[in-house]
C-alpha positions, 0 to 999 in steps of 0.5 A: 446698700447692705452691710456685705456690699459696704464691706466688699467695696471698702477702700484698700488700706494702702490707698487711705488718704493722708491726713490733710493739714488745716486749711488757710483762713478764707479772705473777706470772711469773719470765720477764721478757717474754712476747709479748702473743699467747701467753697471750692467744691461749689465753683465748677460742677461736673456735668451730670451723668447717668446712673453708673450702677450697671457699669459698676456691676460689670466691673465687679464681675469682670476680674477673677477672684483673687487677682491682684489689683494693677498699679494705680495709674495716678502713680505714673504721674509726676507728683508734687514734692510734698506728696512724693513720699505717698506717691512712692508707694502708691498715689493717694485717692482722688479725694486727696491727690494733689498731683496731675498734669499742669501742677497741683489741684485743690483737694477734692471734697468728700461727699456731694458738697464737701466734707461734713462738719465732723470731717472738718474737725478731724482735718483741722486736728490732723487726723487721717480721713476715710471717705464716708462715701466709698462708691464715688471714691471707688469709682474715681480712684480705681477706674483702672487699678482698683477693680475688685476680683469677682467672687460669689460674694461680689456677685451678691453685692452686684445683685444687691446694687441692682435691687436697691437701684441706688447710686451715690450722688456725683461730687461737684468738681473743685475749681481748677484754680486754687484760691488766690491764684491767677488763671493760666496765661492765655495768648493774644486774642485771635481776631481773625478766627472763624472768618474769611479775613487773614488779618485785621487792618490794625495788626499789620506790621513790618513783620508781615512784609511779603505776606498775602492778606485778605482784609475787610473793612470800611473806607475811611478816606481816599486820596487822589484815587491812588490810596485809600485808608481801610478801617476796622475795629482794630485800626487803620491801614493804607491800601495802594490802588492799582493804576495799571490797565489790567486792574481797571476793574479793581481800580473802579471799585475802590475809586467809585465806592463812597466813603464808609462803604464796606469792601474786601481787598486782597493783596501783598504787604509791602514797605512804604517808600522811603520818607513816606512812613507815618510814625503816628500810625501803628501801621505807618511803615507798611501798606497793602498793594491790592490785587483783588477787591469786592464792594460788599455794601455801598454807603449812602450820604452820612448824617455826620462824618465818622471821625472823633474830632468832628463835633456832633450834637448828642441828639444826632449821635443817639439818633444814629447810634449805629454810626456813632459806634464806629468811632474809635472812641466808642470802640475803645469805651465799649471794649475796655468795659468788656475787658474790665467786666471779664476781669471782674468775673475772673477775680470773683468766680475763678479766684474767690469762688463766687457763683454767677446767678441771674435773678428775675427782672419781673418782680413786685413793688418794693416799699421805699426807694426810687420809683419803679417801672410797672409792667401790666399783666392779664390779671386785672389790676395786677402789675409786675415791677422792674426791680431797682436792684436784686436786693431781696433776691441776693439776700434770699440766695444767702438764706439758700446757702449759696454763700457767695453771689455775683451778677452783672445785673440790669436795673431800672428806675423810673426817673429822668436821665442825668449825666451820671444816671439813666432809667436803665443801668447796670451794676456789679451786684455782690453778696456774701455770707458770714462777712463784715464791713471790712471784708466787703471793703477788702474784696472790692479793693482787690476786685478793682485793683485786679480789673483796673486797665493796664494803661492806667496807673495801678491802684494803691490799696487799701483806700482811705476811709471817712465817716459820714459826719466827717465828710459832711463837716469837711467837704459838705457832701457824702461823696467828696472829691478829695483831689483838691483842698478848699476844705470847710473850716469851723470858725465859730469859736473866733466869733463867740463874742462878736457884735455882728447880729447876723452871726450872733443870731446863727450861733444862738440857734440849736446846732448853729455854726459859722463855716467858711472856705478859702478860695486860693488866689480867688481875687486874681481869677474871680470877678465881682459878677461871679461872686454876686451870681453865686451869692444869689444862687445860695439865697435862692436855693438854700435861703442862706447868706454867703459873705465874701471876705478879703483879709489880705487885699482890698477890694471895693466889692468886699462884704460890709461884714468885713468892716465889722471884724475886729483885728483880733478876729481877723488874725484868728481867721488868717491863722485858721484858714491859712489865708495868703495874698489874693485869697478869698474867704467865703463865710456863711452861718446857720444850722450845721448841716445846711451851712456845710451843704451850701459851702460844699456846693459852692466849693465845686462851683468855684472849682469849675470857675477856676479851672475854666480860667486856667487853674489846675485843681483836679488832676484828671489822671488821678483816681481818688477813691474813698470809703464813706462809712457810718451813715445815719440809719434813718432820715426825717421825711421832708413832708413830715419831719416826725416820720422816718424813712430809710437813709438807703433801704430798709434792709440795712443793719443798724450799727452794733453800738446803736441798736439800743437807740432803735427803741428810744431815739431811732433818728440818732442810730447809725447804720452799717452802710458804706459807700465807695466814692471816686473823684466826687462820684458815688460808684458803689454802695452796700451794707451789712443786712438785717438777718433777724426776722424780728428786728426786720419786722420791727423796723418795717412795721413800727419805725417806717410804718410800711406794709409788711405784707409786701415783704412777707416772703423775705421775713419768712425766709429770715425766720428759717436760719438766715446767715449773717450777710452783707454785700455791695453794688458797683455802678458799672456805667458810672465807674466806666465813665470815670475811668475813661474820662467821658462827660456822660455815662451815655458815652460808655453804654452802647444804646443809651436813653436821652435826657428824658429817657427816650430812645431817639434811634427807635422812637421808644417808648411808643404808643400802643393800639387800644386793642393791644391794651385790652387784654391787660385791662388798662386804658389811656387817659390823655392829659388835659391842656393844663396838665400838658402845660404843667408837664412841659414846665416840669421838663423845660429841657429839650428831650433831644438835647 
């Protein structure tokens, strides 16, 4: 645009935006301040519009020369109190206005992606700002009031615009919610919108008396051909079957339809007769007197009853999953899951400016980690891999300047199912730029607190934190259940001068130690066979000896070692372990990590035994969150202890205090990894990432001896100005399983896989004809009898159980 045009289209001085005060610090970030327009400007882009140059030219030519501009339309809106002085003369421009309908909005950013660095500096200094892009300002702020007068110069300016054919880029509209503010309250959901019913079965109450209603649902059960209970997703309602001859056709339909048939009924809501109300039923004060009915679909004989109290095998439930989903428990599980995910989206996107981005499912093999599913292609010998997580993509998004990424991501692992894991799973994936560990933890605590179900006790934040070394030494695991005690105690000092050879030998070895746990009232609830069974399990699985010791009570199944303990050692043990009457002490000796891991496993097994016999140890209504931090960066490989592997993944940044150890003793280096644990289950894990290409290359090539060609794209991206970044992924399936109290994650997934990773409903995976395999250049090599027998031994469980 020529200089003449810029001069003609300059904003009038009386519409210059007022100075903007310094912005508040942005939560979760290491940086101290952030302009209010930068992050918010990316939250919700305006729909793209066509070039507005011709329209602008028409406006330039429309008004006669010298005509005064009309009063700004923004001045007629009710201003905010803090901008009353500016509005009294004329409203501020679109770039700085705060008034409007429904209260103030965040200031609109200047330019397509917010203010420039210089503008941020001037804003922080309290200087008045002029928009560096007058055309968008002119168009937005003066659509009615600032139409400039036509003149020969303006005609020339318009011709110049058409000649250049350039228009200013559209600004991204800032989000309508200010940071930290909740979205506006919405009314209750309209369950009967867009459909033929007037109400749901579960919403009818005494307030609906006399109302004519039309209901759709399944016949739950029928009683004496006089009443039936109709069910939909919302609840149950009792329906009165007409008995008079004029309604014989209606009676026939409702009396002959099998249970679980789908029907439509229309009638009047009436009160139940006095004394026949059902206080256990939300609709127990009313019933529906039917006038018309229609059988929409008859139901065949069911493989099991659709009732929560009817016991079904898991294999049968998975085979007829579409029937199992009708149960109230499954309806509750899936709807609560949907509600929590929606609240997470609100918190992340609406309140904190995260961008919901989908990443590819077809990718390439990633070194390290779990086994990945392979997808053949038509290129000979070339395969896709289904990603275990969007780890590389979310790091590349940070390199791309997206700043805050979020996704409800589908992930895959080629491994068998367990109660808390299956081949395909869902995680809430999050990544942020310019963040540290404390920022990520604060974000997740706020996210869970905001999305927590209303029927649960509110969460108290911040969550406690514990180092990996503390968790292992105290609970014997990196995911401790802190709802009960039974902590591991180091009693090595009490036996420094012991004459017991077993304990002497353990203390003489490197990292040798003596550990013990105290089982409260164990002598009262445990039997000798329980102790013997657990001792055998410890010897078989850990090659470790466990000794039961009774310090304040006599048992004929006391360990022989107990007779060798001196009186001084016995008193010291009672003091250290805080032993009471009927308590049992379990003692083991050996290498520190091995001894702690064994007692950590026994701690959980004895908790299960005691609870099975009526002792309450773990409150099911208590949700005990814990951060575990300072994990080791590397672990020694089991098959070759001299080689290292990543404790989590190779993109985790080392602890700042341990970077020097990478070049001398890498096995001692700690990482900036953190896990979130709930009631003894890991529900989330994340880390601060490596953003330096040279350090990432050194770890991959030198320490882990991985093929860096597989990650050449990531290494190259890190070389192009990658910002410091970090993130976390929450296991949504596992989180929902714990929140609901379900025994398995399969109870919170609509269509899960079985123990062996099979879909029992559709019999997937299935065989493929050879002609369909030919384009992918692969053939099936059937296993021999010996290989098939070995495979069955590796999977002894029935896949359908």
